[in-house]
C-alpha positions as CSV (number, residue, x, y, z in Angstrom):
1,M,119.2,128.9,93.7
2,L,117.9,127.3,90.7
3,L,119.2,123.3,92.1
4,L,117.3,124.5,95.6
5,K,114.0,125.4,93.4
6,G,114.4,122.3,91.6
7,F,114.7,120.3,94.8
8,I,111.6,121.8,96.2
9,V,109.7,120.9,92.7
10,G,110.8,117.3,92.7
11,I,109.9,116.9,96.8
12,G,106.3,118.5,95.5
13,K,106.2,115.8,93.1
14,I,106.0,113.1,95.3
15,I,103.3,114.6,98.1
16,P,100.4,112.9,96.7
17,G,97.8,115.7,95.3
18,V,100.3,118.3,94.9
19,S,101.2,119.7,91.7
20,G,104.6,119.5,91.0
21,A,104.5,122.1,87.8
22,M,102.4,124.7,90.9
23,L,105.1,124.6,92.9
24,A,106.9,125.5,89.7
25,M,105.0,128.7,89.0
26,S,105.3,129.0,92.9
27,L,108.7,129.7,92.6
28,G,109.0,131.6,89.7
29,I,110.9,128.7,87.7
30,Y,107.9,127.6,85.4
31,E,107.7,130.0,82.5
32,D,111.2,130.4,82.1
33,S,111.5,126.5,81.9
34,I,108.5,126.4,79.2
35,K,110.5,128.7,76.9
36,A,114.0,126.9,77.7
37,I,112.1,123.4,76.6
38,N,110.4,125.4,73.7
39,N,113.9,126.7,72.6
40,I,115.9,123.5,72.7
41,F,116.5,123.8,69.5
42,K,117.3,126.8,69.0
43,N,119.3,128.2,71.3
44,P,120.3,125.3,72.8
45,I,123.4,125.7,75.2
46,K,121.2,128.5,76.8
47,S,118.5,126.0,77.0
48,I,120.3,123.4,78.8
49,L,122.3,125.6,81.2
50,Y,119.0,126.4,82.4
51,L,117.3,123.1,83.1
52,T,120.6,121.4,84.3
53,P,120.3,122.4,87.4
54,I,116.5,122.3,87.6
55,G,116.7,118.9,86.4
56,I,119.5,117.8,89.2
57,G,118.1,119.1,91.8
58,L,114.2,117.4,90.8
59,S,115.5,114.0,90.4
60,L,117.8,114.6,93.4
61,A,115.1,115.0,95.6
62,I,113.2,112.3,94.1
63,V,115.7,109.6,94.8
64,I,116.8,111.4,98.0
65,F,113.2,112.3,99.9
66,S,110.9,109.3,98.4
67,K,111.6,107.6,101.3
68,I,111.6,110.6,103.3
69,I,108.4,112.0,102.4
70,I,106.4,108.4,102.6
71,Y,107.4,108.3,106.3
72,L,106.8,111.9,107.0
73,L,103.1,111.4,105.4
74,D,102.5,107.8,107.4
75,V,103.6,110.0,111.1
76,F,103.6,113.5,110.2
77,Y,100.4,113.7,107.8
78,L,98.9,117.2,108.9
79,P,101.7,119.1,108.8
80,T,103.3,117.9,105.9
81,M,100.7,118.4,103.9
82,L,99.9,121.8,105.0
83,L,103.8,122.8,104.4
84,F,102.8,122.1,100.6
85,I,100.1,123.7,100.5
86,G,101.2,126.7,102.3
87,L,104.1,126.6,99.3
88,I,101.1,126.3,96.9
89,L,99.2,129.0,98.5
90,G,102.6,131.5,98.6
91,G,102.6,131.2,94.7
92,I,98.5,132.5,94.2
93,P,99.1,136.4,94.9
94,A,101.9,136.4,91.8
95,L,98.8,134.8,89.6
96,V,96.8,137.2,90.8
97,K,98.6,139.9,89.7
98,N,99.7,138.6,86.0
99,V,96.0,138.4,85.7
100,N,95.0,142.1,83.9
101,N,94.1,144.3,86.8
102,K,90.8,145.3,84.1
103,V,89.3,141.5,85.0
104,N,86.4,140.6,82.8
105,I,83.4,138.3,82.5
106,K,86.0,136.0,80.3
107,H,89.0,136.2,82.8
108,L,85.9,134.9,85.2
109,L,84.8,131.7,83.5
110,I,88.5,130.8,82.5
111,V,89.0,130.2,86.5
112,L,85.3,128.7,86.9
113,F,86.0,126.5,84.2
114,N,89.9,125.3,85.1
115,F,88.2,124.9,88.5
116,S,85.6,122.7,87.6
117,L,87.9,120.2,85.3
118,V,89.0,118.4,88.3
119,F,85.5,117.5,89.2
120,I,85.0,116.3,85.4
121,I,88.1,114.4,85.7
122,S,86.6,112.6,89.1
123,I,83.8,111.9,86.8
124,L,85.6,110.4,84.0
125,G,87.2,108.1,86.4
126,K,84.1,106.4,87.9
127,Y,83.9,104.9,83.9
128,N,87.6,103.6,84.3
129,I,88.3,104.8,80.8
130,I,91.9,103.1,80.4
131,N,91.5,99.6,81.4
132,N,94.0,98.1,79.0
133,E,98.0,97.3,79.2
134,N,99.0,97.6,75.8
135,F,101.2,100.3,73.5
136,I,98.3,102.8,72.8
137,T,97.0,102.5,76.6
138,F,100.5,103.7,77.9
139,F,100.7,106.2,75.0
140,M,98.1,107.9,77.1
141,I,99.0,107.3,80.4
142,G,102.5,108.8,79.5
143,F,100.7,111.9,77.5
144,I,98.3,112.2,80.5
145,D,101.4,112.0,82.8
146,A,103.2,114.9,81.0
147,A,100.2,116.9,80.9
148,T,100.3,117.1,84.5
149,M,103.6,118.2,84.7
150,V,103.6,120.7,82.4
151,I,100.3,122.4,83.4
152,P,100.0,123.8,86.4
153,G,97.8,123.5,89.4
154,I,96.7,119.5,88.5
155,S,98.2,116.7,90.1
156,G,99.4,113.7,88.3
157,T,98.8,111.2,91.3
158,A,95.1,112.8,91.6
159,V,94.6,112.3,88.0
160,M,95.9,109.4,87.7
161,M,94.0,108.1,90.7
162,L,91.0,109.4,89.4
163,L,91.1,107.7,85.6
164,G,91.8,104.4,87.5
165,C,95.3,103.7,86.2
166,Y,97.4,104.9,89.0
167,D,98.0,101.2,89.9
168,T,99.4,100.4,86.4
169,L,101.3,103.0,86.1
170,L,102.7,102.3,89.8
171,N,103.8,98.5,89.0
172,F,104.5,99.8,85.3
173,L,107.5,102.3,86.8
174,S,108.4,99.9,89.7
175,N,109.1,96.5,87.6
176,L,111.8,98.5,84.9
177,I,114.8,98.1,87.4
178,S,116.6,96.1,84.8
179,I,117.4,96.1,81.0
180,E,116.0,92.6,80.7
181,A,112.6,93.9,82.2
182,I,112.6,96.8,80.0
183,L,113.0,94.5,76.9
184,S,109.9,92.2,77.9
185,N,108.2,95.4,78.4
186,F,109.3,97.2,75.3
187,N,105.9,98.6,73.6
188,N,104.7,99.5,76.8
189,V,107.9,101.5,77.5
190,L,108.0,102.9,73.7
191,G,104.6,104.0,74.1
192,Y,104.9,105.6,77.9
193,S,108.1,107.2,76.6
194,L,106.6,108.8,73.0
195,G,103.1,109.7,75.0
196,I,105.3,112.3,77.9
197,V,107.9,113.3,74.9
198,F,105.2,114.2,72.5
199,C,102.9,115.9,75.0
200,V,106.3,118.0,76.4
201,L,107.0,119.4,73.2
202,L,103.6,119.5,72.2
203,L,102.2,121.9,75.1
204,S,105.5,123.5,76.0
205,K,105.0,125.3,72.6
206,L,101.2,125.6,73.6
207,M,101.9,127.5,76.8
208,N,104.6,129.2,75.6
209,Y,102.3,130.3,72.7
210,L,99.7,131.4,75.7
211,F,102.3,133.6,78.0
212,L,103.4,135.4,74.5
213,N,99.5,136.3,73.3
214,K,97.1,135.4,75.9
215,R,98.7,135.8,79.2
216,D,96.2,137.0,81.4
217,Y,93.4,135.0,80.0
218,T,96.4,131.7,80.6
219,Y,96.9,133.0,84.5
220,A,93.9,133.3,84.9
221,G,93.2,129.5,83.7
222,I,96.4,128.7,86.3
223,L,94.6,130.2,89.0
224,G,91.6,128.4,88.9
225,F,93.6,124.9,89.0
226,A,95.5,126.4,91.5
227,L,92.0,127.3,93.6
228,S,91.0,123.5,92.5
229,S,94.2,122.2,94.0
230,V,94.1,123.8,97.5
231,L,90.8,123.2,98.2
232,T,90.7,119.4,97.2
233,L,94.5,119.0,98.9
234,F,92.1,120.9,102.4
235,F,89.6,118.4,101.9
236,E,91.6,115.3,101.2
237,T,93.6,116.3,104.1
238,F,91.1,117.1,106.9
239,K,89.1,113.9,106.4
240,N,90.8,112.3,109.7
241,N,90.7,114.1,113.1
242,Y,94.0,115.6,114.7
243,S,95.2,116.6,118.2
244,I,95.1,119.7,118.7
245,L,98.9,120.0,119.3
246,E,99.4,118.8,115.9
247,T,96.6,120.5,114.3
248,I,98.8,123.7,115.4
249,V,102.3,122.5,114.6
250,A,100.9,121.9,110.6
251,L,98.8,125.7,110.5
252,V,102.7,126.9,111.3
253,L,104.3,124.8,108.5
254,L,101.4,126.1,106.7
255,V,102.5,129.8,107.2
256,V,105.7,128.6,107.1
257,G,105.5,127.2,103.4
258,Y,102.9,130.2,102.5
259,N,106.6,133.0,103.4
260,I,108.8,130.4,101.4
261,A,107.4,130.5,98.3
262,R,106.6,134.0,98.5
263,K,111.0,134.5,99.4
264,L,111.9,132.3,96.8
265,E,109.4,134.1,93.5
């Protein structure tokens, strides 16, 4: 089951605008994964046994389905996107349940702030604040890329596009096809790798602390990201006109995705 859930998260990682961490949350493996990463040095065997099938499933999905997903997005864009929107929606009821029943103004403010954060990111993106290719730049890109993988509801692809560095990252990763290419770009590879490692270790501890000590507020924040993610995806998905038949099929897949997430949870 962990292999299958990791597989679904891996497919979601490929979909533009979809948060892999949000899918992990929807499928009920996010919080335990954070705990496993946080305890990797304290209890390595248990952590590795839990994370390995998830990692294998995620890697297999990216390797096997990358071209298939690209094809489906090109040919069946609306049904494919609504299937994954359904998977995200299926996890929202669980998020709501994890927010304390006595909802107060702090919960609502946290939801509103995180919901609005994506618009703040879009404003920053207009200034193209990341525009140089050096160690510091790739450390920042690695840190941000890892943050979008750890924080549920934030799409790494969307954030990179908003910040104006998606093409830089894509070209960087696509060129790492040999040891010679890695060595020739060693400073950038080192910066990107250190950014990812530093961010994962830092945020996994932070998220673990929040789940243990501020659980309801943490879920309120994730709920804000999730709602923003779904709304943004809907606006992005329905920018074009679609046939009635394609729309009906897509809506059916939306319901299917919702129910899959509810069952797997």
